[in-house]
N, C-alpha and C positions, 0 to 999 in steps of 0.2 A: 504494500500500500504506499500511499504518499508519505505517511508518517515516517516510515523507516528511511525514506529517501530525503525528505526535506525538513521534517521537524514537527511542529505542533499544530493545533487546530486552527481553522480559519475563523474570521470575524465577519460581521455583516458588512456588505459593500454594495454600493449602487454601481452597476456595471456601466462603464463609460461608452458612449457612441464610438469614440476613437480609442481603440485598445491601447495605443501608445501612451494615453493619459495614465495608464497603470504604472508606467515608468516613473512618473512624478510621485507616485504613492508608495514607492519602495520595492516595486516588483522588478525583476530582471527577466530577460528573455533566455529561455533554455534552448540553445542552438541544436541540441541533440534531437529535438522533436521535429518531425518533418511534415505532419498533417496540420495545416493551419499554423498558428503561432502559440507557443506555450509560455505563459507568464508565471513566474514563481516568486513568492514573497519570502525571502530567507528568514525574516523575523517571525512571521506567523505560520509559515509552512503552507500557506494557501497556494493552490495550483489551479490556474484558469487556462483553458485552451480557447483561442478565438478562431472561428472559422468564417471568413468573408463569404458573402453570398455570391454565387456564380450567376452570370447573366442568363444562362440557359438552364439553370438548375431547376429541380422540382422540389416542392415542399421546403423543408429547412435548408436544403442545399442552395436555394435561391435567396436566402435571407442571412444577413449577418447574425451570428449567434455565438454564445459561449457555452462551454461545459466546465463545471466546477468539480474537481476531484474530491472524492470521499477519502479523508486521511485514514479511515478504518476499513477500507475496502478489502474484501477477502477474495472477490472474483469479479468477472465482468457483469454479474447480476446486480452488483452494488457499487460499481466503480465511480459513479458520479453522485452529486447532491442536487436535488431539485431546489427551486427558489425558496422553499421553506426549510431547507437543510435536511430533508429526508433522503436516505440512500435510494438510488435508482440505477437501473442498468443502462448501458449504452444503447443508443438506437431508440429509446423510449421518448415519447413526445415531451414529457416533463424534464428530461435531461437537457433540453435545449433552453438556454436562458437568453432573454432578449436584452440588447443594450437599453439602458435606462431603467431596467428592472432592479429592485433591491433583492439581493441574494442573502439569505440568513444562513448562519452556520448550523 
């Protein structure tokens, strides 16, 4: 899980429309991640992946969105947190977080 890699639990955050605004909030880009852009906060251990919308994408692939990693994840079935901080699997509707939305830990 993210805890062993990065540290402690996330805190509430309003997800910015421009993900690079996370850099001003103490996040760093993890260059090892290749799908979208991964932002890691070394102080809180929070891990956010940003996926830009594709012009000809379908559904969420057409919209800018984030995924927030679950620091206590045991498998792909609970790898992310929804906006209320509840564990959720990848590919699920509620694993996609919209810019401007508040995400709770």
